[in-house]
C-alpha positions as CSV (number, residue, x, y, z in Angstrom):
1,X,0.0,0.0,0.0
2,X,1.3,3.5,-0.9
3,X,1.2,6.5,1.4
4,X,-2.2,7.4,0.0
5,X,-4.9,5.0,-1.0
6,X,-8.6,5.6,-1.5
7,X,-11.1,2.7,-1.8
8,X,-14.5,3.4,-3.3
9,X,-14.4,7.0,-1.9
10,X,-17.8,8.7,-2.0
11,X,-18.7,12.1,-0.6
12,X,-22.0,13.9,-0.9
13,X,-23.6,17.0,0.6
14,X,-27.1,17.8,1.6
15,X,-29.4,19.9,-0.5
16,X,-31.8,22.0,1.6
17,X,-34.8,24.2,0.8
18,X,-35.6,27.7,2.2
19,X,-36.9,26.1,5.3
20,X,-33.6,24.3,6.0
21,X,-35.2,20.9,5.1
22,X,-33.1,18.3,3.4
23,X,-34.6,17.7,-0.1
24,X,-31.8,15.6,-1.5
25,X,-28.1,15.0,-1.9
26,X,-25.4,16.0,-4.4
27,X,-22.5,13.7,-5.0
28,X,-19.2,15.6,-5.0
29,X,-16.8,12.6,-5.1
30,X,-18.0,9.4,-6.9
31,X,-16.3,6.1,-6.2
32,X,-12.7,7.2,-6.3
33,X,-10.0,4.6,-6.3
34,X,-6.5,6.1,-6.3
35,X,-3.2,4.7,-5.1
36,X,-0.2,7.1,-4.6
37,X,3.2,5.6,-3.9
38,X,5.7,7.1,-1.4
39,X,7.8,9.8,-3.1
40,X,5.4,10.3,-6.1
41,X,4.6,13.8,-7.5
42,X,0.9,13.8,-8.5
43,X,-0.8,16.7,-10.2
44,X,-4.6,16.9,-10.1
45,X,-6.5,18.8,-12.8
46,X,-10.1,19.5,-13.5
47,X,-12.6,22.3,-14.1
48,X,-14.0,24.3,-11.2
49,X,-16.5,22.2,-9.2
50,X,-15.0,18.9,-10.4
51,X,-14.2,17.9,-6.8
52,X,-10.4,18.6,-6.6
53,X,-10.4,20.6,-3.3
54,X,-12.9,18.3,-1.7
55,X,-10.7,15.3,-2.5
56,X,-7.7,17.2,-1.1
57,X,-9.5,17.8,2.2
58,X,-10.1,14.0,2.5
59,X,-6.4,13.4,2.4
60,X,-5.9,15.6,5.4
61,X,-9.0,14.2,7.2
62,X,-10.6,17.6,7.2
63,X,-13.5,15.7,5.5
64,X,-14.4,12.1,6.0
65,X,-16.1,9.8,3.4
66,X,-19.8,9.1,3.4
67,X,-18.9,5.7,1.9
68,X,-15.6,4.0,1.2
69,X,-12.2,4.7,2.8
70,X,-9.1,6.9,2.7
71,X,-5.9,5.4,4.0
72,X,-2.8,7.5,4.9
73,X,0.2,5.3,5.5
74,X,-2.2,2.4,6.0
75,X,-4.4,4.2,8.6
76,X,-8.1,4.7,7.9
77,X,-8.8,8.4,8.4
78,X,-12.3,7.6,9.7
79,X,-11.0,5.3,12.4
80,X,-8.0,7.3,13.8
81,X,-8.8,8.8,17.2
82,X,-6.1,11.5,17.1
83,X,-6.5,13.2,13.7
84,X,-3.4,15.3,14.2
85,X,-1.4,12.2,13.5
86,X,-2.9,12.1,10.0
87,X,-2.4,15.8,9.5
88,X,1.2,15.6,10.6
89,X,1.9,13.0,8.0
90,X,-0.1,14.8,5.3
91,X,0.3,18.6,5.4
92,X,-2.1,20.9,3.6
93,X,-1.7,24.3,1.9
94,X,-5.0,25.9,1.1
95,X,-6.0,27.9,-2.0
96,X,-6.5,31.0,0.2
97,X,-3.7,31.3,2.8
98,X,-5.9,33.5,5.1
99,X,-7.7,30.3,5.9
100,X,-4.7,28.9,7.8
101,X,-2.7,31.8,9.1
102,X,-3.1,32.2,12.8
103,X,0.1,33.8,14.2
104,X,0.7,37.4,15.2
105,X,4.0,37.4,13.4
106,X,5.3,35.2,10.5
107,X,7.6,33.2,12.7
108,X,4.9,32.6,15.2
109,X,2.6,31.3,12.5
110,X,5.2,28.9,11.1
111,X,6.0,27.7,14.6
112,X,2.4,27.1,15.6
113,X,2.3,23.5,14.3
114,X,5.6,22.4,15.8
115,X,4.8,23.9,19.1
116,X,1.4,22.1,19.3
117,X,3.0,18.7,18.7
118,X,5.5,19.3,21.5
119,X,8.6,20.1,19.6
120,X,11.4,21.5,21.8
121,X,11.9,25.3,21.7
122,X,15.4,25.2,20.2
123,X,14.3,22.8,17.5
124,X,11.3,25.0,16.7
125,X,13.5,28.0,16.1
126,X,15.7,26.0,13.7
127,X,12.7,24.4,12.0
128,X,11.0,27.8,11.5
129,X,14.1,29.4,10.1
130,X,14.7,26.5,7.7
131,X,11.1,26.6,6.5
132,X,11.1,30.3,5.9
133,X,14.5,30.2,4.1
134,X,13.1,27.5,1.8
135,X,10.2,29.7,0.7
136,X,12.2,32.9,0.6
137,X,10.5,34.7,3.5
138,X,13.3,34.9,6.1
139,X,13.4,38.7,5.9
140,X,9.7,38.8,6.9
141,X,9.8,36.6,10.0
142,X,9.1,39.5,12.4
143,X,6.3,41.0,10.3
144,X,2.6,40.6,10.9
145,X,1.0,38.3,8.2
146,X,-1.7,41.1,7.9
147,X,0.9,43.3,6.4
148,X,1.9,40.8,3.7
149,X,0.6,40.6,0.1
150,X,-1.5,37.7,-1.0
151,X,1.5,35.9,-2.6
152,X,3.7,36.5,0.5
153,X,1.0,35.0,2.7
154,X,0.9,31.9,0.4
155,X,4.6,31.4,1.0
156,X,4.1,31.6,4.7
157,X,1.3,29.0,4.5
158,X,3.7,26.6,2.6
159,X,6.4,27.2,5.2
160,X,3.9,26.4,8.0
161,X,3.2,23.1,6.4
162,X,6.9,22.3,5.8
163,X,7.7,23.1,9.5
164,X,5.6,20.0,10.4
165,X,8.0,17.9,8.4
166,X,5.2,15.9,6.7
167,X,5.8,12.8,4.6
168,X,3.3,14.2,2.1
169,X,2.2,17.7,1.3
170,X,-1.1,18.6,-0.4
171,X,-1.1,21.9,-2.2
172,X,-4.4,23.4,-3.4
173,X,-3.6,26.1,-6.0
174,X,-0.5,27.3,-4.0
175,X,0.8,29.6,-6.8
176,X,-2.5,31.2,-7.8
177,X,-1.6,34.6,-6.3
178,X,2.2,34.5,-7.0
179,X,4.2,36.5,-9.5
180,X,6.1,34.4,-12.2
181,X,9.3,34.3,-10.2
182,X,7.4,33.4,-7.0
183,X,5.5,30.7,-8.9
184,X,8.8,29.3,-10.3
185,X,10.4,29.4,-6.9
186,X,7.6,27.5,-5.2
187,X,7.4,24.9,-8.0
188,X,11.2,24.5,-7.8
189,X,10.9,24.1,-4.0
190,X,8.1,21.5,-4.5
191,X,10.3,19.6,-7.0
192,X,13.3,19.8,-4.7
193,X,11.3,18.4,-1.7
194,X,10.1,15.6,-3.9
195,X,13.4,14.7,-5.5
196,X,15.9,15.3,-2.6
197,X,13.7,14.6,0.4
198,X,11.5,12.0,-1.2
199,X,8.4,13.9,-0.1
200,X,5.1,12.9,-1.7
201,X,3.5,15.8,-3.5
202,X,-0.1,16.3,-4.4
203,X,-0.5,19.4,-6.4
204,X,-3.9,20.8,-7.4
205,X,-3.4,23.4,-10.2
206,X,-5.0,25.1,-13.2
207,X,-1.5,25.9,-14.6
208,X,-0.8,23.2,-17.1
209,X,2.9,24.1,-17.1
210,X,3.0,23.2,-13.4
211,X,1.4,19.8,-14.1
212,X,4.1,19.0,-16.7
213,X,6.6,18.6,-13.8
214,X,4.6,15.8,-12.1
215,X,5.2,12.1,-12.4
216,X,1.6,11.4,-13.0
217,X,-1.6,13.4,-13.6
218,X,-5.1,12.7,-12.5
219,X,-8.0,14.6,-14.1
220,X,-11.2,14.8,-12.2
221,X,-14.6,15.4,-13.8
222,X,-17.9,15.4,-11.9
223,X,-16.1,13.8,-8.9
224,X,-14.5,11.0,-10.9
225,X,-11.0,10.4,-12.2
226,X,-11.4,10.2,-16.0
227,X,-7.8,10.4,-17.2
228,X,-4.7,9.2,-15.5
229,X,-1.1,8.9,-16.8
230,X,2.2,10.7,-17.4
231,X,2.0,14.3,-18.4
232,X,3.0,13.5,-22.0
233,X,0.5,10.7,-22.3
234,X,-2.3,12.8,-20.7
235,X,-1.8,15.9,-22.8
236,X,-1.6,13.9,-26.0
237,X,-5.3,13.1,-25.5
238,X,-6.0,16.5,-27.0
239,X,-9.7,16.0,-27.9
240,X,-10.4,14.6,-24.5
241,X,-8.6,17.4,-22.7
242,X,-10.6,20.0,-24.6
243,X,-13.9,18.2,-24.0
244,X,-13.1,18.4,-20.3
245,X,-12.8,22.2,-20.7
246,X,-9.1,22.2,-20.0
247,X,-6.2,23.4,-22.1
248,X,-2.8,22.2,-23.3
249,X,0.5,23.5,-21.9
250,X,1.6,26.5,-24.1
251,X,4.4,24.6,-25.7
252,X,2.2,21.7,-26.7
253,X,-0.5,24.1,-28.0
254,X,2.1,25.8,-30.2
255,X,3.4,22.5,-31.4
256,X,0.0,21.1,-32.2
257,X,-1.0,24.3,-34.1
258,X,2.2,24.1,-36.2
259,X,1.7,20.4,-36.7
260,X,-1.7,21.0,-38.1
261,X,-0.2,23.4,-40.6
262,X,2.5,20.9,-41.6
263,X,5.2,23.1,-40.1
264,X,6.5,20.5,-37.7
265,X,6.5,16.7,-37.5
266,X,5.7,16.1,-33.8
267,X,3.5,17.9,-31.2
268,X,4.4,16.1,-27.9
269,X,6.9,18.7,-26.8
270,X,6.4,20.0,-23.2
271,X,9.2,22.6,-22.6
272,X,11.0,25.3,-24.5
273,X,14.3,23.4,-25.1
274,X,12.4,20.3,-26.3
275,X,10.4,22.4,-28.8
276,X,13.4,24.4,-30.1
277,X,15.4,21.2,-30.7
278,X,12.5,19.5,-32.5
279,X,11.8,22.6,-34.6
280,X,15.5,22.9,-35.6
281,X,15.6,19.2,-36.5
282,X,12.5,19.6,-38.7
283,X,14.0,22.7,-40.5
284,X,17.3,21.0,-41.2
285,X,15.6,17.7,-42.3
286,X,13.5,19.6,-44.8
287,X,16.4,21.7,-46.1
288,X,14.8,24.9,-44.8
289,X,17.9,26.3,-43.1
290,X,18.7,28.8,-45.8
291,X,15.0,30.0,-45.9
292,X,14.7,30.4,-42.2
293,X,18.0,32.0,-41.4
294,X,17.8,35.7,-40.7
295,X,18.3,38.0,-43.6
296,X,18.1,41.1,-41.5
297,X,19.1,43.7,-44.1
298,X,16.3,42.6,-46.5
299,X,13.6,41.8,-44.1
300,X,13.7,44.6,-41.5
301,X,10.5,46.1,-42.9
302,X,8.6,42.9,-43.8
303,X,5.8,41.8,-41.5
304,X,4.0,38.5,-41.9
305,X,0.3,38.9,-42.8
306,X,-1.0,37.9,-39.3
307,X,1.2,40.6,-37.6
308,X,0.2,43.3,-40.1
309,X,-3.5,42.7,-39.4
310,X,-3.0,42.8,-35.7
311,X,-1.0,46.0,-35.9
312,X,-3.6,47.7,-38.0
313,X,-6.4,46.5,-35.7
314,X,-4.7,48.0,-32.7
315,X,-4.0,51.3,-34.4
316,X,-7.6,51.7,-35.6
317,X,-8.9,51.0,-32.1
318,X,-6.5,53.6,-30.7
319,X,-7.7,56.1,-33.3
320,X,-11.4,55.4,-32.5
321,X,-10.9,55.7,-28.8
322,X,-12.4,58.7,-27.2
323,X,-9.4,60.7,-25.9
324,X,-11.0,61.5,-22.6
325,X,-9.2,61.0,-19.3
326,X,-11.7,59.2,-17.0
327,X,-9.2,58.8,-14.2
328,X,-6.0,60.6,-13.4
329,X,-3.4,60.1,-10.7
330,X,-1.0,63.0,-10.2
331,X,2.1,62.3,-8.1
332,X,0.2,59.9,-5.9
333,X,1.9,58.1,-3.0
334,X,0.6,55.9,-0.3
335,X,2.3,54.5,2.9
336,X,1.0,52.1,5.5
337,X,1.6,52.6,9.2
338,X,3.1,56.1,8.8
339,X,5.4,57.1,11.6
340,X,5.9,53.6,13.0
341,X,8.6,51.0,12.6
342,X,6.2,49.1,10.3
343,X,6.0,52.0,7.8
344,X,5.8,50.7,4.3
345,X,5.8,52.9,1.1
346,X,3.5,50.9,-1.1
347,X,3.0,53.4,-4.0
348,X,5.5,56.2,-4.8
349,X,4.9,59.1,-7.1
350,X,2.4,57.5,-9.4
351,X,1.4,59.5,-12.5
352,X,-1.3,57.9,-14.6
353,X,-4.0,58.9,-17.1
354,X,-6.7,56.3,-17.7
355,X,-8.8,56.9,-20.8
356,X,-12.2,55.7,-21.9
357,X,-12.5,52.2,-23.5
358,X,-8.9,51.2,-22.6
359,X,-8.0,47.6,-21.7
360,X,-5.1,47.9,-19.3
361,X,-3.0,45.2,-17.6
362,X,-1.1,46.0,-14.4
363,X,1.8,43.6,-13.6
364,X,4.4,43.6,-10.9
365,X,6.1,41.3,-8.4
366,X,4.2,40.1,-5.3
367,X,4.1,43.0,-2.9
368,X,5.0,45.6,-5.5
369,X,2.0,47.9,-4.8
370,X,-0.5,46.7,-7.4
371,X,-3.4,46.1,-5.1
372,X,-2.8,49.4,-3.2
373,X,-2.7,51.3,-6.5
374,X,-6.1,50.1,-7.6
375,X,-7.6,50.8,-4.2
376,X,-6.5,54.4,-4.6
377,X,-8.2,54.4,-8.1
378,X,-11.4,53.3,-6.5
379,X,-11.2,55.8,-3.6
380,X,-11.1,53.1,-1.0
381,X,-8.0,54.6,0.5
382,X,-6.8,58.1,0.5
383,X,-3.3,59.0,-0.9
384,X,-0.6,60.1,1.5
385,X,0.5,62.5,-1.2
386,X,-0.8,63.7,-4.6
387,X,-4.2,64.0,-6.1
388,X,-6.7,61.8,-7.9
389,X,-9.3,63.1,-10.4
390,X,-12.4,61.3,-11.7
391,X,-13.7,62.9,-14.9
392,X,-11.8,66.1,-14.1
393,X,-12.9,66.4,-10.5
394,X,-10.6,66.0,-7.5
395,X,-12.1,63.1,-5.4
396,X,-10.7,64.7,-2.2
397,X,-13.0,67.7,-2.5
398,X,-15.8,67.9,0.1
399,X,-18.6,68.1,-2.5
400,X,-17.3,65.1,-4.5
401,X,-19.8,62.2,-4.5
402,X,-17.8,59.3,-3.2
403,X,-20.8,57.0,-3.4
404,X,-21.1,57.6,-7.1
405,X,-17.3,57.0,-7.5
406,X,-17.7,53.5,-6.1
407,X,-20.5,52.8,-8.5
408,X,-18.5,54.3,-11.4
409,X,-15.3,52.5,-10.6
410,X,-16.1,48.9,-9.8
411,X,-13.4,47.0,-7.9
412,X,-13.2,43.2,-7.7
413,X,-10.8,42.2,-4.9
414,X,-8.0,39.7,-4.9
415,X,-10.2,37.2,-3.1
416,X,-13.6,38.3,-4.5
417,X,-15.5,35.5,-2.6
418,X,-14.9,37.6,0.5
419,X,-17.4,40.1,-1.0
420,X,-20.3,37.6,-0.9
421,X,-22.8,38.0,1.9
422,X,-26.4,37.4,0.8
423,X,-28.4,34.3,1.3
424,X,-28.6,33.3,-2.4
425,X,-26.4,33.8,-5.5
426,X,-29.1,35.9,-7.3
427,X,-29.8,38.2,-4.3
428,X,-26.0,38.8,-3.9
429,X,-25.6,39.9,-7.5
430,X,-28.9,42.0,-7.3
431,X,-27.5,44.0,-4.3
432,X,-25.6,46.5,-6.4
433,X,-28.3,47.3,-8.9
434,X,-30.9,47.7,-6.1
435,X,-28.6,50.1,-4.4
436,X,-28.3,52.1,-7.6
437,X,-32.1,52.6,-7.6
438,X,-33.3,49.9,-10.0
439,X,-36.7,48.3,-9.3
440,X,-36.5,44.7,-8.2
441,X,-37.6,43.3,-11.6
442,X,-34.9,45.3,-13.4
443,X,-32.3,44.4,-10.8
444,X,-33.1,40.7,-11.2
445,X,-32.9,40.9,-15.0
446,X,-29.5,42.7,-14.8
447,X,-28.2,40.1,-12.2
448,X,-29.3,37.1,-14.2
449,X,-27.6,38.5,-17.4
450,X,-24.4,39.1,-15.5
451,X,-24.4,35.6,-14.0
452,X,-25.1,34.0,-17.3
453,X,-22.3,35.9,-19.0
454,X,-19.9,34.3,-16.6
455,X,-21.3,30.8,-17.1
456,X,-23.3,30.6,-13.8
457,X,-26.5,28.6,-14.8
458,X,-29.9,29.2,-13.4
459,X,-29.7,26.0,-11.2
460,X,-27.3,28.0,-9.0
461,X,-29.4,31.2,-8.6
462,X,-31.2,30.1,-5.5
463,X,-28.3,28.4,-3.9
464,X,-26.2,29.9,-1.1
465,X,-23.0,31.4,-2.5
466,X,-21.1,29.8,0.3
467,X,-22.1,26.3,-0.9
468,X,-20.3,26.9,-4.3
469,X,-16.8,25.9,-5.3
470,X,-14.0,28.4,-5.0
471,X,-14.1,29.2,-8.7
472,X,-17.9,29.5,-8.7
473,X,-17.7,32.0,-5.8
474,X,-15.2,34.0,-7.7
475,X,-17.4,34.3,-10.8
476,X,-20.5,35.2,-8.7
477,X,-18.5,38.0,-7.0
478,X,-17.3,39.3,-10.3
479,X,-20.8,39.2,-11.7
480,X,-21.9,41.3,-8.7
481,X,-19.5,44.1,-9.8
482,X,-20.4,43.9,-13.5
483,X,-24.1,44.1,-12.5
484,X,-23.4,47.6,-11.1
485,X,-22.6,48.7,-14.6
486,X,-19.6,50.8,-13.7
487,X,-17.7,52.9,-16.2
488,X,-14.4,51.4,-15.1
489,X,-14.1,47.8,-14.0
490,X,-10.9,47.0,-12.1
491,X,-10.2,43.3,-11.2
492,X,-7.4,42.2,-8.9
493,X,-6.2,38.7,-10.1
494,X,-9.6,37.8,-11.6
495,X,-8.5,34.6,-13.2
496,X,-6.6,33.1,-10.2
497,X,-8.1,29.8,-9.3
498,X,-10.3,29.6,-12.4
499,X,-10.2,26.6,-14.8
500,X,-9.2,27.4,-18.4
501,X,-12.7,27.6,-19.9
502,X,-14.0,29.8,-17.1
503,X,-10.9,32.1,-17.4
504,X,-11.3,32.5,-21.1
505,X,-15.1,33.1,-20.7
506,X,-14.4,35.8,-18.1
507,X,-11.7,37.6,-20.2
508,X,-13.9,37.4,-23.3
509,X,-16.8,38.9,-21.3
510,X,-14.5,41.8,-20.2
511,X,-13.3,42.2,-23.8
512,X,-17.0,42.4,-25.0
513,X,-17.9,44.9,-22.3
514,X,-15.1,47.1,-23.6
515,X,-15.9,46.7,-27.3
516,X,-19.7,46.8,-27.1
517,X,-20.4,49.0,-24.1
518,X,-17.3,51.2,-24.0
519,X,-16.2,50.1,-20.6
520,X,-12.7,50.8,-19.4
521,X,-11.1,47.5,-18.1
522,X,-8.1,47.2,-15.8
523,X,-6.9,43.9,-14.7
524,X,-4.1,43.1,-12.3
525,X,-2.6,39.8,-13.3
526,X,0.4,37.4,-12.9
527,X,-0.5,35.6,-16.1
528,X,1.7,37.0,-18.8
529,X,-0.2,34.9,-21.4
530,X,-3.6,36.5,-20.4
531,X,-2.0,40.0,-20.6
532,X,-0.5,39.3,-24.0
533,X,-3.8,37.9,-25.4
534,X,-6.1,40.6,-24.1
535,X,-4.7,43.9,-23.0
536,X,-3.4,46.7,-25.2
537,X,-1.5,48.7,-22.6
538,X,0.6,47.4,-19.7
539,X,1.6,49.2,-16.6
540,X,4.6,47.7,-14.7
541,X,5.1,48.4,-11.0
542,X,8.3,47.7,-9.1
543,X,8.8,48.5,-5.4
544,X,5.9,50.9,-5.5
545,X,7.0,52.8,-8.6
546,X,5.7,52.7,-12.2
547,X,8.6,51.7,-14.3
548,X,6.9,50.9,-17.6
549,X,3.7,52.2,-19.1
550,X,3.4,51.3,-22.8
551,X,1.8,49.1,-25.5
552,X,1.9,45.4,-24.5
553,X,4.4,44.3,-27.1
554,X,6.7,47.2,-26.3
555,X,6.7,46.3,-22.6
556,X,7.4,42.6,-23.2
557,X,10.5,43.5,-25.2
558,X,12.2,44.3,-21.9
559,X,12.7,40.6,-21.0
560,X,15.9,41.1,-18.8
561,X,14.5,44.0,-16.9
562,X,11.2,42.3,-16.3
563,X,12.9,39.1,-15.0
564,X,15.0,41.2,-12.6
565,X,11.7,42.4,-11.1
566,X,10.4,38.9,-10.6
567,X,8.3,38.9,-13.7
568,X,8.4,37.1,-17.0
569,X,7.2,37.2,-20.6
570,X,4.8,34.8,-22.3
571,X,6.2,31.3,-22.8
572,X,5.9,31.7,-26.6
573,X,8.1,34.8,-26.4
574,X,10.9,32.7,-24.8
575,X,10.6,30.2,-27.6
576,X,10.8,32.9,-30.3
577,X,13.7,34.7,-28.7
578,X,15.7,31.4,-28.5
579,X,14.9,30.6,-32.2
580,X,15.9,34.2,-33.1
581,X,19.2,33.9,-31.2
582,X,20.0,30.7,-33.1
583,X,19.0,32.2,-36.5
584,X,15.8,30.4,-37.2
585,X,13.4,33.4,-37.1
586,X,13.7,37.2,-36.9
587,X,10.5,37.7,-34.9
588,X,11.8,37.4,-31.3
589,X,9.2,39.8,-29.9
590,X,6.1,37.6,-30.7
591,X,3.9,37.4,-27.7
592,X,1.0,35.1,-28.7
593,X,0.7,31.6,-30.1
594,X,-1.4,32.9,-33.0
595,X,1.5,35.3,-34.0
596,X,4.1,32.5,-33.6
597,X,2.1,30.1,-35.9
598,X,1.9,32.9,-38.5
599,X,5.7,33.6,-38.6
600,X,7.2,30.1,-38.2
């Protein structure tokens, strides 16, 4: 028997009516039989609501099966008297780190578990220091977790689990809120723990590139494992993957698109080096070397057809845009805990002009000041210095209508599910329109339209929002802001924790709101691919300062500078840069798969 074994695992929840009477049951996990060997690295994929997080909680005995059994190191979780023994063997890192942070300071939080199992004080200190060093948070050990960014809290949560020295660690979307460098660091740490310390890893993720690192992938659908195998074997089942509303890793997607056009002979590549080697082999084999080698002097002004069309499209959109400043920040700064030892300058000297109908992406390393900046835009916090203008009016003036500002500049928080509070999904989304003065019938119509635009079906309208999956809660919260019909919609990490289909549906909805209703859209994102595919202007923040503010492609040309800030460029850009450096293309600044397919 491996470290984890499930036998006919079933789990269901009660369905209740408005009178709190049980009217039925909904099956969340359906007859799961999985065996995980000691030292394996398992990735679990599936769309929102497929049962991934519920399954993870069974491994830590936070939930117990209605039927069947879960064994951790041979012990049945439903029969163990002291559940801490199970939880010590199988550590857990939740999707939202706020759910497990309890200490006043970072070091207290990480030491909480070891102290509760009776570890000697001197050993606790060493264990805490080692765990924090592993996740790159040693410099923050005296800080309060409340003063950390979402990504920093996630690192602390991982350190708290590591401090218990578990044989297995279950991570539920641990990198959802991390910047590219932070995501890479955590994944490298997970791989290191797996390879060097033989720790069993269960990783739940929506990042296909993270799943590539696993020994084996399980895909859940409607509570059942439907595909299992090595990453290469699983992702080669392209039709099945897409039918399950998932996506391929970026490299395989590029490979497959080129394969379909007869531009490459294989499409099972999973990383940049593998792809580049195969592409070069194909070029050489087909005597294409002379054609593909750069002829810089002749081709400087030649653009492939696909790139010409995209460039013209962006130019015409810019020309059509109404050149009106909706929102302006003039030399705006903001500091937390001014005058104390905890003082933190989060935003420094920000100068911005946001125009109507723009689609803007804000990127920056974890803790760079992105979330603070957008709260200043919404008027939730007042600047320490500088001025903010909405449609030409200073929002600090006494006669300025702050209530109207909050309706006009809608803000979706980093954890939007914390914005939910009503008894039903529909009533929660109706709250904003009702407060704007709409009659109940109108508010209901607006709410239903917003929910449906984000893929929330009518069957969920009368459910409690707290009974939904994490991804479903996120969509409901976003629908609540969209239903208020703001002029500017600002979203802080809106796609974190969403499955690929839901993510694309959300971004397409935002794109449609901009194109069809003239909304200004601003998204804070750690997904360079989402930024490349959807936004036209990128603002880069580093240590509280705006360091880049330009067209998306222009910003992504600064690869070295971005990487020094803990950021990255889209995966396809790394591919194209490497091919350019080796003389196989001249278009090293391509930022989307569509562009790459057109030029290779």
